[in-house]
C-alpha positions as CSV (number, residue, x, y, z in Angstrom):
1,M,46.7,255.7,-106.4
2,G,47.5,259.6,-106.6
3,P,49.7,261.6,-109.0
4,K,53.6,261.3,-108.4
5,T,55.7,264.4,-107.7
6,P,56.9,265.9,-111.2
7,S,60.0,264.8,-112.2
8,K,62.8,267.5,-112.5
9,K,64.9,265.7,-114.9
10,P,65.3,267.3,-118.3
11,P,63.4,265.5,-121.0
12,A,65.0,262.7,-122.9
13,R,64.8,261.7,-126.4
14,N,62.7,258.2,-126.6
15,A,59.8,257.1,-128.0
16,F,57.4,259.8,-126.7
17,G,60.0,262.8,-126.4
18,R,60.1,262.9,-123.0
19,D,61.6,261.3,-120.3
20,S,59.0,258.6,-119.4
21,E,58.8,256.7,-115.9
22,A,57.0,253.8,-114.6
23,G,53.5,255.1,-113.7
24,D,53.0,257.4,-116.7
25,I,49.9,257.0,-118.8
26,Y,49.4,257.9,-122.4
27,S,46.3,258.2,-124.3
28,F,45.7,257.4,-128.2
29,R,43.2,257.2,-130.7
30,T,42.7,253.4,-131.4
31,S,43.3,252.1,-135.1
32,P,41.1,249.7,-137.5
33,I,42.2,245.9,-136.6
34,T,42.0,244.8,-140.2
35,E,41.6,246.1,-143.9
36,F,38.2,245.4,-143.5
37,S,37.3,247.3,-140.6
38,P,35.7,250.8,-140.6
39,R,38.5,253.5,-141.3
40,E,37.7,255.7,-138.5
41,T,37.1,254.1,-135.0
42,N,36.4,257.5,-133.2
43,R,37.7,255.7,-129.8
44,Y,40.4,256.6,-127.6
45,A,42.1,254.6,-125.0
46,A,45.2,254.6,-122.6
47,F,48.0,252.7,-121.5
48,K,50.6,252.5,-118.3
49,I,54.2,252.1,-118.3
50,L,55.0,249.6,-115.7
51,G,58.9,249.7,-115.9
52,L,61.9,248.8,-118.2
53,I,63.2,245.4,-118.4
54,D,66.4,244.4,-120.5
55,G,66.2,247.7,-122.3
56,R,62.6,247.5,-123.1
57,V,59.6,249.2,-122.0
58,C,56.8,247.2,-120.2
59,F,53.4,248.6,-120.5
60,V,49.7,247.4,-119.8
61,V,46.6,248.8,-121.6
62,L,43.7,250.2,-119.2
63,D,40.1,249.0,-119.5
64,G,38.4,252.0,-120.6
65,T,37.3,253.2,-124.1
66,F,36.5,257.1,-124.6
67,D,35.2,259.3,-127.3
68,R,38.0,261.7,-126.7
69,H,41.5,262.1,-125.0
70,P,40.7,261.2,-121.3
71,E,41.9,263.2,-118.2
72,L,44.1,261.8,-115.5
73,V,41.0,261.6,-113.2
74,Q,39.5,259.0,-115.8
75,V,42.1,256.7,-116.2
76,S,44.1,256.7,-112.8
77,D,42.1,254.2,-111.2
78,L,41.2,251.7,-114.2
79,A,41.9,248.3,-114.0
80,W,44.2,246.5,-116.5
81,L,42.5,245.6,-119.8
82,A,42.0,241.6,-120.1
83,V,42.4,239.8,-123.4
84,H,39.2,237.9,-124.2
85,R,38.9,237.9,-128.0
86,F,39.8,234.4,-129.5
87,S,40.9,233.0,-126.3
88,H,40.9,229.6,-125.0
89,W,42.6,230.6,-121.6
90,E,40.6,229.8,-118.5
91,I,42.0,232.9,-116.6
92,P,42.4,235.9,-119.3
93,R,45.6,237.3,-119.5
94,P,46.3,241.0,-119.0
95,A,46.7,243.4,-122.2
96,W,50.6,244.0,-121.8
97,S,53.5,243.9,-123.8
98,T,57.1,245.1,-123.9
99,T,58.6,247.3,-126.7
100,P,62.5,248.1,-127.1
101,K,63.0,251.5,-125.3
102,N,64.6,253.4,-128.4
103,W,61.6,252.2,-131.1
104,K,59.6,254.9,-132.4
105,C,55.9,255.3,-130.9
106,D,53.8,254.4,-133.9
107,L,50.3,255.1,-132.3
108,D,48.1,257.7,-133.6
109,D,47.5,261.0,-131.8
110,L,49.5,259.9,-128.8
111,R,49.1,262.2,-125.9
112,F,50.7,262.3,-122.3
113,V,48.0,262.2,-119.6
114,G,49.9,262.2,-116.2
115,S,51.5,259.9,-113.7
116,V,50.2,257.6,-110.9
117,S,51.7,255.2,-108.6
118,I,52.7,251.8,-109.5
119,S,51.3,248.8,-107.5
120,P,53.3,245.9,-106.1
121,E,51.0,243.7,-108.5
122,E,52.2,245.9,-111.3
123,A,55.6,245.8,-110.7
124,D,55.5,242.1,-110.4
125,L,54.1,242.0,-114.1
126,V,57.4,243.6,-115.6
127,P,59.6,240.7,-115.3
128,T,57.2,238.1,-116.5
129,C,56.0,239.9,-119.4
130,P,56.3,237.4,-122.4
131,S,55.7,239.7,-125.3
132,I,57.7,241.9,-127.3
133,G,56.1,244.2,-130.2
134,T,55.7,247.5,-131.5
135,W,53.8,250.2,-129.6
136,T,50.5,249.7,-131.8
137,V,49.9,246.4,-129.7
138,A,48.3,248.8,-127.3
139,S,45.8,249.9,-130.0
140,A,45.3,246.2,-131.1
141,H,44.3,245.2,-127.6
142,A,42.0,248.1,-126.9
143,E,40.3,248.3,-130.1
144,G,40.0,244.4,-130.3
145,E,38.6,244.0,-127.0
146,W,35.9,246.9,-127.7
147,R,34.9,245.2,-130.9
148,W,34.8,241.7,-128.9
149,R,32.6,243.2,-126.4
150,N,30.3,245.6,-128.5
151,D,30.3,244.4,-132.0
152,R,31.7,240.9,-131.9
153,T,29.6,239.3,-135.2
154,A,31.0,242.0,-137.7
155,F,34.3,241.9,-135.9
156,E,34.8,238.1,-136.3
157,E,33.7,238.3,-140.1
158,E,36.0,241.1,-140.7
159,V,38.9,239.0,-139.2
160,E,37.9,236.0,-140.9
161,R,37.8,237.9,-144.3
162,A,41.4,239.1,-143.4
163,R,42.6,235.4,-142.6
164,Q,41.2,234.2,-146.1
165,V,43.2,237.0,-148.0
166,R,46.4,236.3,-145.9
167,N,46.0,232.6,-146.8
168,A,45.5,233.4,-150.3
169,R,48.4,235.6,-150.6
170,A,50.5,233.2,-148.7
171,A,49.5,230.3,-151.1
172,A,50.5,232.7,-154.2
173,E,53.8,233.5,-152.6
174,R,54.5,230.1,-152.0
175,E,53.8,229.0,-155.4
176,R,56.3,232.1,-156.6
177,Y,58.9,230.6,-154.1
178,E,58.7,227.0,-155.2
179,K,59.5,228.0,-159.0
180,R,62.5,230.2,-157.4
181,L,63.8,227.4,-155.7
182,K,63.9,225.3,-158.8
183,L,66.3,227.6,-160.8
184,L,68.1,229.3,-157.5
185,T,72.1,228.9,-157.8
186,W,74.7,229.8,-155.4
187,E,75.9,232.7,-157.8
188,Q,72.4,234.2,-157.7
189,L,72.2,234.0,-154.0
190,L,75.5,235.7,-153.6
191,E,74.4,238.7,-155.8
192,E,71.2,239.0,-153.8
193,Q,70.7,241.1,-150.5
194,L,69.7,238.4,-148.1
195,L,67.0,238.9,-145.6
196,A,65.7,241.9,-148.0
197,R,62.8,243.3,-145.7
198,W,65.0,243.6,-142.8
199,N,66.1,247.1,-144.1
200,E,63.4,248.8,-141.9
201,H,64.0,249.2,-138.2
202,P,61.9,248.7,-136.2
203,P,60.0,246.5,-136.6
204,F,63.1,244.1,-137.8
205,P,66.3,243.9,-135.7
206,P,68.7,246.8,-135.4
207,P,71.1,247.6,-138.3
208,D,74.2,246.0,-136.6
209,F,72.4,242.6,-136.2
210,V,71.4,242.9,-139.7
211,A,74.6,243.7,-141.1
212,D,76.4,240.7,-139.0
213,A,73.6,238.2,-140.3
214,R,74.0,239.2,-143.8
215,K,78.0,239.0,-143.8
216,F,77.5,235.7,-142.0
217,L,75.0,234.2,-144.4
218,R,77.4,235.2,-147.4
219,S,80.2,233.2,-145.6
220,V,77.9,230.2,-145.4
221,I,77.0,230.4,-148.9
222,V,80.7,230.4,-149.8
223,E,81.3,227.6,-147.7
224,L,78.6,225.3,-149.0
225,Q,79.5,226.2,-152.6
226,S,83.1,224.9,-151.9
227,L,81.7,221.6,-151.1
228,G,81.2,221.2,-154.6
229,P,78.1,220.1,-156.8
230,K,77.2,217.1,-155.1
231,P,77.9,217.5,-151.3
232,K,77.3,214.6,-148.8
233,K,74.5,215.2,-146.4
234,A,76.5,215.1,-143.3
235,Q,78.6,217.9,-144.8
236,V,75.6,220.4,-145.6
237,R,73.9,219.5,-142.1
238,A,77.3,220.5,-140.3
239,V,77.2,223.7,-142.0
240,L,73.5,224.5,-141.5
241,K,73.6,223.6,-138.0
242,A,76.6,225.7,-137.5
243,C,74.5,228.5,-139.1
244,V,71.6,227.9,-136.7
245,D,73.9,227.9,-133.6
246,W,75.3,231.3,-134.9
247,F,71.9,232.8,-134.8
248,N,71.0,231.2,-131.3
249,R,74.0,233.0,-130.0
250,K,73.5,236.5,-131.7
251,D,69.7,236.3,-130.8
252,T,71.0,236.2,-127.2
253,E,73.6,238.7,-127.6
254,F,71.0,241.1,-129.0
255,G,68.4,240.6,-126.5
256,Q,66.1,238.1,-128.4
257,V,65.2,240.2,-131.5
258,I,64.3,237.3,-133.7
259,E,60.6,237.2,-133.5
260,T,58.1,235.5,-135.7
261,E,58.8,237.2,-139.1
262,E,62.5,237.2,-138.5
263,R,62.0,233.3,-137.9
264,E,60.4,233.0,-141.0
265,D,62.9,234.8,-143.0
266,I,65.9,233.0,-141.5
267,C,64.1,229.6,-142.0
268,A,63.3,230.5,-145.6
269,V,67.1,231.3,-146.2
270,L,68.2,228.2,-144.7
271,E,65.6,226.3,-147.0
272,E,67.2,228.0,-149.8
273,F,70.5,226.9,-148.8
274,A,69.5,223.3,-148.3
275,V,67.9,223.1,-151.9
276,V,70.6,224.4,-153.7
277,A,72.9,222.1,-152.1
278,G,70.7,219.1,-153.0
279,H,69.4,218.1,-149.5
280,K,65.8,219.8,-149.0
281,S,65.1,217.0,-146.4
282,L,67.5,218.7,-144.1
283,V,64.8,221.5,-143.7
284,T,62.8,219.5,-141.1
285,E,65.9,219.2,-138.7
286,I,66.2,222.9,-138.3
287,D,63.4,223.3,-135.8
288,T,65.3,220.8,-133.5
289,W,68.5,223.2,-133.3
290,R,67.1,226.8,-133.3
291,E,66.3,228.5,-129.9
292,W,64.3,231.3,-131.3
């Protein structure tokens, strides 16, 4: 694969501060995987942009690690990096992902390396990529696979320590949440900012989606409150299902912006609605209604 003819188009404002195209390769300094990993990796990796799909940039990490930023000749013919760490797949999948085009690139020390041609196989990856994330996914793949190949025992110990810390934090958070549910009222919910951690974009949905969601959820609170202190289960179910249906439609409208964290936050709000309405058992039905 040889370098492409340089583009004469003027630079555009995007994640990289230039007009990026399929075949462009960027290098970056990798970041630690967990809070227990060494603070400096002293490693560099690269990814290739494969194309655009539904306003998202599809990219694949290349199978190469360096002690400094690589030159184009070092990366132009590299294969795709395959994901092996903690994997149960018989055939490893590519280290690829998509990121909304307007999301800021949060990789460390990003540099443009150069451009190469895209193969038919790489073009075929674009419409089938199942993942959406921030640009740091590239670092997680590159650094994670290097550690898996070269320092697996220490890497697994760090990941396990991080998992234990997350579980302890989650348990403490759940305990605080259960105490909150016991005292929660409609009046309190109307005073609070719902989906509180969605203020930063990215990684959370765009401001228009957040504003629409908060406005709609407030209307749901008012509707549930109007049912009285002891509403029938069927009434509450109908309101909650209509709420989930709204998010199903909005998620499609905005291009599937509800990911894992967004799903958790929405489900937490719906659980609060169900509890304050006196029908917590309805929480188990939410998963059967949602499409995100």
